[in-house]
C-alpha angles and dihedrals in degrees: 000000000000128000107234090209092052109023091163086073092073106117094352107153113232132184110204111187114205088017102143099082143011123015089341090061094049094051093046094055091042087058092044092052087050093058102265123134113231143205112191128187136202128176104204112014113074090164090059090049092052090046093054091045091054093043088048092053090048092053107038105007129246125330101025098099130033120195117214130190103218139150111221092208090068113082090201092052092049092052089046091055090053092046091049093048093049089047095050097043108019093232145049120213105162147017124205110196098205103135110114151140128225143201090285087080088066105034139013092212100038091128092061105025109015117196121247116245095256094051096057127096106264094214088054093046090053095045091054091052089048095052099039099040114010092042091054089054094050092052094046089047091055096041102041098070091061095048095045090050090055094044093236137079150124128226113184121182118202111225142166137241121289087241091060091045090064101024117134112263094012098110123154099015094056094045093046091056091044087054091048092052090050087049090053093052092051092044092049089054092045089051096047112131095012096097090246118111132196124204141161127239126188135173098234094236139010116311133222096259142108090279086084121067122233133029140245133046097311096067114119143177128227090269098041136261116032123249125233115271091236092058091115097047098098090042097053092045092055095042095052094043126081090257084082098053111147097009110128141157096022133123123227126202118210095206092059095053108112108211090194089067131075109271097252090050091046090050091051092053091046093048115094119222115261115245124219094212116030118210139189102176 
């Protein structure tokens, strides 16, 4: 299969961490349908890995997706993911750092009564930071040398809204994503001139995934109604294609993507303006 809107995605090799469920799964399957070859990881859901592997074979036939159980907080396992991807496909063109844990790890009612930072379990706080921030670094650290050596690549980090980064009761999730965006800015500068770019994508609100507690039509995020889990699909297809060549150090909001526009125009609408002096407070 080849996406007529993005033919350059044909046979492009992409790692999607946390790609067995939620928005990661949606992005992985969209890329597969567009012609890419995928390695998806999950740390704790072998049944979800088996399910996406079966779905991928049904959609695209055998050999187009490998499902790997890996913990991004382990440097050794991150390096192994890159090595197994290269062994399976002979190349690596893009990394989507989607693996993450949210506030549900700390409280089943965080979206209505978020805990204060001194009330949370310290080990769980540290674990979320390690997965959301340190894990993204370990994966990028393992993948970047191959991309730089070939003079082409994409690193895309999945973030959250600035409001969530500093929302009361949302430590450590918000700070972990603030750190990831700061890292993205630094990595993009370090990669300048190499042919490898680094950008951030975010839904623009809470999505209808297992990050949010409860079930049924009454589920809500902190900002209201939940966005569909596939909200980032058009953004990731554009960012990993040749249409985004030279685009770096930007953040793209899935909710602002206008599907009625040509992809380049929709990307311009979804792209946030860069700021000369970033600020949190």
